[in-house]
C-alpha positions in Angstrom: -76.7 -26.0 -69.1 -76.2 -22.4 -68.5 -77.6 -22.9 -65.1 -74.8 -25.6 -64.6 -72.1 -23.0 -65.7 -73.5 -20.2 -63.3 -73.5 -22.6 -60.3 -69.9 -23.5 -61.6 -68.9 -19.8 -61.6 -70.4 -19.3 -58.7 -68.5 -21.8 -57.0 -65.4 -20.7 -58.1 -65.8 -16.8 -57.0 -66.7 -18.0 -53.6 -63.5 -20.2 -53.3 -61.7 -17.4 -54.5 -63.4 -15.0 -51.9 -62.6 -17.2 -48.8 -59.0 -17.8 -50.0 -58.5 -14.5 -50.4 -60.1 -13.7 -46.7 -57.9 -16.7 -45.3 -54.3 -15.3 -46.5 -54.3 -12.5 -44.3 -54.4 -14.8 -40.7 -51.9 -17.3 -42.4 -49.3 -14.1 -43.0 -50.0 -12.9 -39.5 -49.1 -16.1 -38.4 -46.1 -16.2 -40.4 -45.2 -12.7 -39.1 -45.5 -13.4 -35.7 -43.2 -16.4 -36.0 -40.4 -14.7 -37.5 -40.6 -11.4 -35.0 -40.5 -14.2 -32.0 -37.5 -15.9 -33.8 -35.9 -12.2 -34.0 -36.4 -11.2 -30.4 -35.1 -15.2 -29.0 -32.0 -14.7 -31.6 -31.7 -10.9 -29.9 -32.0 -12.2 -26.2 -29.4 -15.0 -26.9 -27.1 -12.2 -28.6 -27.4 -9.9 -25.0 -26.5 -12.9 -22.9 -23.4 -13.7 -24.7 -22.5 -10.4 -24.8 -23.4 -10.2 -20.9 -21.2 -13.3 -20.6 -18.2 -11.6 -22.0 -18.6 -8.6 -20.1 -18.4 -10.6 -16.9 -15.4 -12.3 -17.8 -14.0 -8.9 -19.0 -14.6 -7.7 -15.2 -13.2 -11.1 -13.7 -10.1 -10.8 -15.3 -9.4 -7.1 -14.4 -10.1 -8.3 -10.7 -7.6 -11.0 -11.5 -5.1 -8.6 -12.8 -5.4 -6.2 -9.6 -5.2 -9.3 -7.0 -2.1 -10.1 -9.0 -0.9 -6.7 -9.2 -1.8 -6.8 -5.2 0.4 -10.0 -4.4 3.4 -8.5 -6.7 3.3 -5.6 -4.5 3.6 -7.8 -1.2 6.3 -9.8 -2.9 8.4 -6.8 -3.6 7.6 -5.5 -0.2 9.2 -8.5 1.4 12.0 -8.6 -1.0 13.1 -4.7 0.2 12.7 -5.5 3.6 14.7 -8.6 3.3 17.1 -6.5 1.4 17.8 -4.4 4.2 18.0 -6.8 6.7 20.7 -8.9 7.8 21.2 -11.6 10.2 25.3 -10.8 10.2 26.8 -7.5 11.7 28.6 -5.3 9.7 32.6 -5.2 9.2 34.2 -2.9 10.9 34.0 0.6 9.6 36.7 1.9 6.9 39.2 4.4 8.0 38.7 7.2 5.1 41.3 9.9 4.9 40.1 13.2 4.5 40.8 17.1 5.5 38.4 19.7 6.7 36.7 21.9 4.2 35.4 25.5 5.6 31.5 25.4 4.9 31.6 21.4 4.5 30.9 18.4 6.7 32.3 15.4 6.1 29.8 12.5 6.3 31.9 9.1 6.9 31.4 6.0 4.6 29.3 2.9 5.9 28.1 -0.4 4.9 25.1 -1.1 3.2 23.6 -4.4 2.8 22.8 -5.5 -0.5 21.6 -8.3 -2.7 22.6 -10.7 0.5 26.3 -9.1 1.2 27.5 -5.9 2.7 28.7 -3.4 0.5 31.1 -0.6 1.4 29.6 3.0 0.5 32.5 5.9 0.4 32.3 9.0 2.4 31.5 12.5 1.2 31.1 16.4 1.8 28.0 17.9 2.4 27.3 21.6 2.8 27.0 22.5 6.6 23.5 23.1 7.9 23.5 25.6 10.6 22.0 24.5 13.9 22.2 20.8 12.7 24.4 18.3 13.2 24.6 15.2 10.9 23.8 11.6 12.2 25.6 8.7 10.7 23.7 5.9 10.0 23.9 2.7 11.8 22.7 -0.8 12.3 20.4 -1.9 15.2 19.7 -5.5 16.5 16.1 -5.8 16.6 14.3 -9.4 17.0 17.8 -10.9 15.9 18.0 -9.2 12.5 20.4 -6.3 11.7 18.5 -3.0 10.5 19.6 -0.4 8.8 18.9 3.0 10.6 19.4 6.0 8.0 21.3 8.9 8.7 20.4 11.9 8.2 20.5 16.0 9.3 18.9 16.5 13.1 18.6 19.4 15.2 22.2 20.1 17.1 21.0 18.5 20.6 22.5 19.2 24.1 25.8 18.5 25.2 24.7 17.5 28.6 22.4 15.2 29.9 18.8 15.5 30.5 17.8 16.0 33.9 16.5 12.8 36.1 12.6 11.8 35.0 10.0 13.3 37.0 7.9 11.0 39.2 4.5 11.0 37.8 1.3 9.4 39.3 -1.0 7.3 37.2 -3.9 4.7 37.3 -3.8 1.2 36.0 -6.4 1.1 33.0 -7.7 -1.9 31.2 -6.6 -2.0 27.5 -4.4 1.0 28.1 -0.7 1.3 28.5 1.0 4.4 30.6 3.7 6.1 28.4 6.0 7.6 30.8 6.6 11.6 30.5 10.2 12.3 29.3 12.5 15.6 28.9 13.0 17.1 25.1 15.1 19.5 23.9 13.5 22.9 22.8 16.7 24.0 21.0 17.8 26.0 24.1 16.8 24.2 27.2 15.2 21.2 28.2 11.5 20.9 28.3 9.4 18.5 30.2 6.9 16.3 28.3 3.9 14.8 30.4 2.8 11.3 30.5 0.0 10.1 28.3 -2.0 7.1 28.2 -1.7 4.9 24.9 -4.4 2.2 23.6 -2.9 -1.1 24.0 -1.7 -3.2 21.0 -1.9 -6.8 20.8 1.9 -8.6 20.3 3.6 -5.1 20.7 5.2 -3.1 23.7 6.4 0.4 24.1 9.7 1.2 23.7 10.4 4.6 25.8 11.9 7.3 23.8 15.8 8.1 25.2 18.8 10.3 24.7 21.7 8.6 23.3 25.3 10.5 23.3 26.6 10.3 19.8 29.5 12.7 18.4 29.7 14.9 21.5 25.8 15.9 21.7 22.9 14.0 23.0 20.3 12.9 20.2 16.7 12.0 20.9 15.7 8.4 19.9 12.1 8.6 19.9 9.5 6.3 21.3 7.9 3.7 19.3 5.8 0.3 19.1 7.7 -2.9 18.8 7.3 -6.5 18.5 7.0 -8.8 21.7 
């Protein structure tokens, strides 16, 4: 009887020892599984954050593209606002009296909102050595373009001399820009010609002198569309 009790007691003690030994292994596996789930959850959360960041970056890029498109639309609208296929009406006569120390700036037609609007004249303080060049419309490529007026150096009252003859050779890819006479404030000065690189679809319009209000005013040369 005592032997049976001892055998049972020994068996129970051994079973307890095995369970105690095995329990930490099971606990480690459970802990490892929890850690793996946490890492996967963190990875998914980081992926969602990156997707949202990319969406915000794409939204900002689209906003910038839309801003550029809007700027181009506004620029085209401004260009259309300055151009007209109709010549401006005749300039209106405005009564004015000379004022010492002032220059009378005559009124003009301005193209606004699809029609010409009259802008009345005004007095401007004189500027020694300068004259006021009245604004005008020039017909360019079938449309009338407004050329703003402004103060310019008082030009000569006599016409420029005859253009000098210059020797030059044809250079592929270049255009020869002839020399011209310039006004240095007291006398005519010759500006030698030069080569300019060609511009596809454009031609060089040479500078010229035009008589306006009793003096010669220089119109600068530039590239214009064919």
